N, C-alpha and C positions, 0 to 999 in steps of 0.2 A: 573546625576548630580553624580561627582565623589567623592571620599571619601578622607580623608584626609592624606591616606597612599600611594594612587596614585601617580605614578613617575609624574615629570613634566620634559620636556626638552628632549633629545635627540632625536634618529632617528623617524622619521613619519612611523607607522604602515600603513598597509591597510586601507583604509579609507571607511567605510559602512554608509549607511543610518540609522537610527533608527526612523522606521515608529512606528504606532500605532499598536502595537500588543496585546493590552490587551483582545482584544473581542477573539482570538482564544488560546492564552497561559494561561490566568488567571485560577489558580487552576489546573494546567497540574503537573503531576508527569513527571518528566524528565529524561530519562532513556537513555542508549546509544545506544539502537535499541529497534524496537516492540518487535521484538523474545524475548529480553531481559526482557521486560515490563511482557511478559506472562510469562516467568520462574519465575521473582519474585513474581510477583502475586500468581502462584501454590504454592511456596514456603512460601509464606507469610501468606497464607490461610490453610496451611497444608491438600492441596486437594489430594484424593486417585483415583478419577476418572475424568478422562476426555473426552468428546466426540467431536470429530472432523471430518469436512467433510473428505469425500473421496479425492474431489477437492481440496487440499491444498499445499503449497510447503512444502517440506522436511525441511527446515529451521525451519519452525514454530514446525514441529515434533521432528527435534532433539533437540530443546532448553529444552525438557523435558527428554533428554536423562542423566541416572545417579540418575535419581528421582523416590522416590518409588510412582509412578504415572501410574493406569492402563489405557491404551489408547483405544479407540472403535471409531469406524468409523461409519458413518453414509452417506447415499446418496443423491443426489439430484435429483427432478424432474425438469423437462424441463424449469419451470419459477422460477428457484433457491429458490424454498421451500423445506423443509426438507420431504424427501419421506418417508412415515411410520411415526409410532409412535414409540419413543424414551424412553426406561424405566431407568430413571435416579434416582439414589441410594441419601441416604441424604446426601452424603460426593461428590457430583457429581458438574461437572461444565459443560456447554454446550457452546462450541465456535462456533459461526455464524458469516460468512464472509460477509459484505457489497461488494459484488464482482464487481469491476471495478469502484464502485461509485454508482451504479444504483439500488441497492438494498435497499434502506431504508425502504421500505414499508414491505417487507419481512422479514428484521430484526426487526421491531416494532410488527409483528404478531408472531414472535418468542418470544420474552420477554413476550407478553401477553399470550401465550399459556404455556410456561414453568417456568414463574414466574421471576420477576426481579432478585432475589437473587441466580437463578442458570445459568445466562446469561451473558457471556462475548461478547461484538461485537466486532469484528476486522474490524475496519475502516480504514486498512494500505492502501486501494485502494481508500479510500472515506474521505480525509483529508477535503473536504469544507463541510461534513454533523457534524451538531452538536453531542455532545455526548448523547449517550442514556440514557432513564431512566432504567439502568439495571447495575449487579453488577460494571461493568468495560468497558469502550469502550478504545480502543487502536487505537493510529494513527503513521503513518512511514513517515514524512514530505519529506524525502529524496528519496521517491519517486514521488515528484512533485517539487522538487526543487534540487539545485545543491548543494547538503551537503554530508560530508564525512560519515555520520552516525547520528545516534539520533532516540528516540522513544518517544511519549506522551502515558500517560495514565490518565484515568479521572475515579475516585470513589469517592462515599460519605462513602465507607467502612474505620471507624478508623484503621482497621489492616492492611492495605496498607500503605505502606510507600516508599518515594523514597530512593536509597541508597546513603550511606553516602559519599561513595568516587566516585569521578569523573573518567571518560575515560580520560586518557592524551597522547591518541596516536592518535588523529584525524588528525594532520598535516602531518603523515607518508600515508594517505589516499586522499589528494588532489592533486595526480599527475593527475590522470585521469581527473578530472574537469579542471584543468589547460590545460593540454595538449589538451582536446576538443577545447579551445580557438586558442592556439597557432598554434596545427596543425589539426586535422580531427578525427571525432568519430572512425575511421578505425585503425587510429595510437595507439590511446589511450584505445583499448577494452581490450588488455590485462591487461593492469594497472587497469582497471574497475574490471576486473576478481581477479584479485589481492587481490583488494581493499575488494570485496565480500567475498573473502576466510578469508581474515584477520579479518573482523566483526563476520564472523560466529564463530571463534575460542575465542571470546572475553567472560571473565566471566559477569555476572550482575551487571552492573556499571552505574552511575550517569551520565548524559549527561555532554558532554565535554564544556569546556566554548567557544572553538571555533566555535561548531556548534549552541551552544544558541545563540552566538553573530550574527550568520548568520540567525539565525532566525526571529532576530528583523529586519532585514534588507529588508525581501522579500516585495514585494507589493502585499500582500493577495489577496485585492480585484480586482487589474487588471488583476491578474492569474484567480481568480473565471470567471470573466466576459469573458474572452478570451476562455477559455474551455467550457463555455456554448454556446458561440456563433458558436465555431468551431463542436460541438456536434451534435449542431442543423443541422448545414449545412450538415454533413456527413449523418446523419439520414434522410433528406428531401431528399438526393439524392440514400442513399441504403438501405433505410426503408423497401421499398417493397420487395427486394432482400434478406432480413435477416430473418434466422429462429428465432432469439431472439424476444420477444417481449418485446420491451423496453419502459419503461413509462419516457421519456425524457421531461423535460419542462425549463422553465426560472429560476429555481432554481438548477437543476443538474448540476454539474461539474464535470464529470467522471474522472477517471485516464487516459481513453482512450475509443474509440468507439469500442467495443465490436460486431465483424461480424460474423456470422456464416451463409455463404453463402449458397442460394438453389441450386444455379448453380456452376461450379467450375470457379473460376476467374484465375487470372495470379498468377503463382506459387509464393512461398516464395521465392527462389532462384533469380527469373526476377526483383521482388521486390526490392532484395538486388542490383542486378545488377545497378539497377536506383538510388542507393544508399537511399531506405526506408527500415530502420530497424525497425522490430517489433519482440516483445519478443514471448516467448512461456512459456505459464501458464498449466502446468508445467509437461515435459515430463515424470518425476519420476511418476507421478499420474497413469499411465499406468501399475505400476507393482500391484496397487490394486483396479483395476474397472475392470469390463467384456467390451470385445471387443462390439463395437454396444450402450453402454449405452450413457447417455448424456455426463458423464466427458469425457469419450472416444472420442466423436465427438468434443467437445471444446477442447480437447488437438491436436487432430489429424487435424482437419479443421477449427479451430478457428483462426480469422486474427485479431490482438488487434492493431487497429490502431491509430496513435498519432493524437491527438487532442489538444495539450499543448498550453501553454501560449506563447511558441515561435513562434505560426504559424498564419499565415494570412486565409483569405477566397482564394485567389490565391494558397495558399499550397496546401489547403483542394481540390481544384478543380483538381491539379496536381496529387494529390493521386486517387481521384476517377476516373480520365481518364487512370491511370496506372492501375487500378484493371481490366478494360476492361469487366466490367458486361454488358451483354445483354440480 
């Protein structure tokens, strides 16, 4: 419903549907990115110590730069549980990542073991998982849909609030999204990298009006169902060759299909030659883990296969055949 001060007439803007978004945006605090939500959380709680996994992108770590926070790292076991016992102090927070959207059970176990008041769940890779009964749960919708920025945070803690000032620079980071439609992902890749760098340099702000409007337009249910279908298909074809023991089911809609092959498949460069582009999670991790560790193996040998809502079973079949697993 429009307000009495909205403009009437003039040129017509980009038209986007408004879908039923209440189920997943209700009660969310809206930030300009997940890393900004994390930094804002730490600031507002005056946290002095944060435990984070060694297997984590530098952007989350860099979000705490300039803050009086002691950063401590922990390692993962091969089932993505925390390796060993962590000694949390009174003013500590523990960040646990729901990796690829397939670690919801591990996240619940971390909350149960260390206490809801100490644990922040990073669901940046798990948009379709409900918020946890933790201190806070964070999301990054732009990893799942074509948004220029944006992060969500859920928390019942009254000390945590949304920033008053919004990001007003979103439209400057739309070029790669438009260019992928009009050109190709290869031609738009440099613009994508520039957009990522721009987001990294932003302060903690509220979500832009552009991103919030885009959030309301996505077909959340259709995207979830497509991801479930595609992930299950890949798991049926590749599960026996995967070192990772994945608990996939009819409710798991992952970011990607994480594949740590038992035998060496086609190389990453060969996949690129066939226009299959897969991310690296995350090369910078190698600077803080031991060679041969689980995290090292994920960075060095992991293949994170696309299974999102853009693709059909035919696309997944093409991907399986390109991997040439025998």
